[in-house]
N, C-alpha and C positions, 0 to 999 in steps of 0.2 A: 505493499499500500505507499510505500515511501514516495514513489513516483506517479501514483494515482491522484489524478485531481479530486478534490474534494466536492466538486461541483459536477455531476454526470451532466451528458449532453442534452439529455430529456428534460433536466431541471433549467438549463441555460435557455431551452426554448421556452421556458414560461415566463420569462421576464416580459413585464407588459400585460399579463393576462390577469383576469380576475381571479382571487383566492378563495372565493365563495359567492353566494347568491347574494345580491343587494338587500339591504335590511331598510325597513322603513317604520317610522314612527310618528304619531302627532304628540308634539311636545304640549304638555299640560302645564299649567300655572301651578297648580298644587305641587306636583312631583317635583319640578324645577324649584320652587321655593324651598322645599322640603332638603333638597340637596344643598341649596346655598347655605340654610341654616345648619346642615350639618357640618359643612367645611368652614363655617364661621363668617360666611360671606353675606352681611346684611345691608348691601347696597341698595338703596330705597329704589332703583330702578327695576330690581328683580322681585320686589316685595309689594309695590304700591303702582297700581296702573296710573293714577292720576299724577304722579311723579314723573313716570317713563312719559306720558304724553307731554306734560310741561317742559320735559326735556328736548322735545322735538321726535320722540318716537310714536310709531303707531299703535303702541302697547307696552305691556310689561316685557321687559328683556329676559332671557335665559342666561344665566351662567355660562360661559363659552364651554368649558370643558364637561359641562353637564351631556353635551352631545354624546361622548363616549359612553356614558352610563345609560343614556335613553334608547341608544340603538344596539343594546347588550341583552341578549334574551337570559332570563333567568335559568339558572343551571344547577344541578345537584352537586353537593361537595364531594361527591366521588369522581367528579371531573376536575379536581384541583390536583395540579402538581405538587411536588414537595417544596417547590420554591414559592407556594402560594398563588400563582398564575393559574388559569384555567388552562385545560387540554386544547389544542386547537381545534376549533369547531368547523373550520373551513377545509379548503384543499390543501393537502398536504404537500410541502416543499422538500424532495427527497434529496438528502445530502449525505456524502459518505463521512460522518462524524458520529460521535458518541453523545453529544448533547448539545442543547440550544439554551441560551441564555438571554433575557430580556437586556437590551443593550440601551434603551433611553427612548424617548419621544419628542418630537418637536412638533409644536401647533403654528399655524398661521390661521389666523380668524380675518376674514375678508368682509363679511357681512353681519350684521346684527341679527340675532334669531330671537324671535318674540313667541311668547306662550300662545299656542295654536298653531303654529308652523307645523306642516308635515316634512320632515327631513329624511332623505334618504342616503345611504352610505354604500360606498364601493371601495373594496379593499383590493388593489393590485400589487404584485411583485414587481417594484420598481428596479432594484439592481440586485446582484450578487457579485462580491468582490473577493478573490482569493488573496490573503495576505501572510504574513508571517511575522510574529511578534515574539517576546521573550521567551514565551513558553511554548513555540512551536506554530505551526499552520493553522489558521482558521478562516473563517467565511464570513464577512461582514455583510448580511442580509438586510436590504431596505425594502419596507413596504410603504405605499402610499394610500391614505384612506381620504377619499373625497367625500365632503357633504354637502348635498344640494338640496335647496328648498322646493315647496311647490311651485314656484313661478320658475324655476331651472337655473336660479343662481347658485353658484358655488359660494357657500357660506363660510366654510372652513376646510383646511387639509392638514391631514397630521402623517409626519414621517415617522415610522417606527424602524427601530435598530435592533437587529438581532445579532448575537454573536455565537457562532458554531463551530465547535471544536472536537 
């Protein structure tokens, strides 16, 4: 395996493809506000429709990172990995590695999301890059999740990084 690529050819062909079915959810004010309270973000724009309207918005805003939670299906505890993350529910990305670790996430927020908006997320495999670090060869895997509202506007993007060794 010393000269074998960590990324099989069929996996390289997956770059740009969807990693699961698109997910759609309508954002409710109640659930978004519960998320804001649980995270300690009591911004009046999330809690008070009148405050949001007086600030120039068409309704109550949704905390931006709530999108990740709103578009995640409830799953049983038996699907949690040893590191506390859920087993992948989408299309598997086959690599010649022993384990995959979460390597971070970077969000870009493009448009405000309002309570009542219907959001659809799509996750694609953006890139796979073989690298060598101090502890040996690894693959840096990047996914891109695009969040689109009911009007067809991209409201946010999230780049997810995984490290596979």
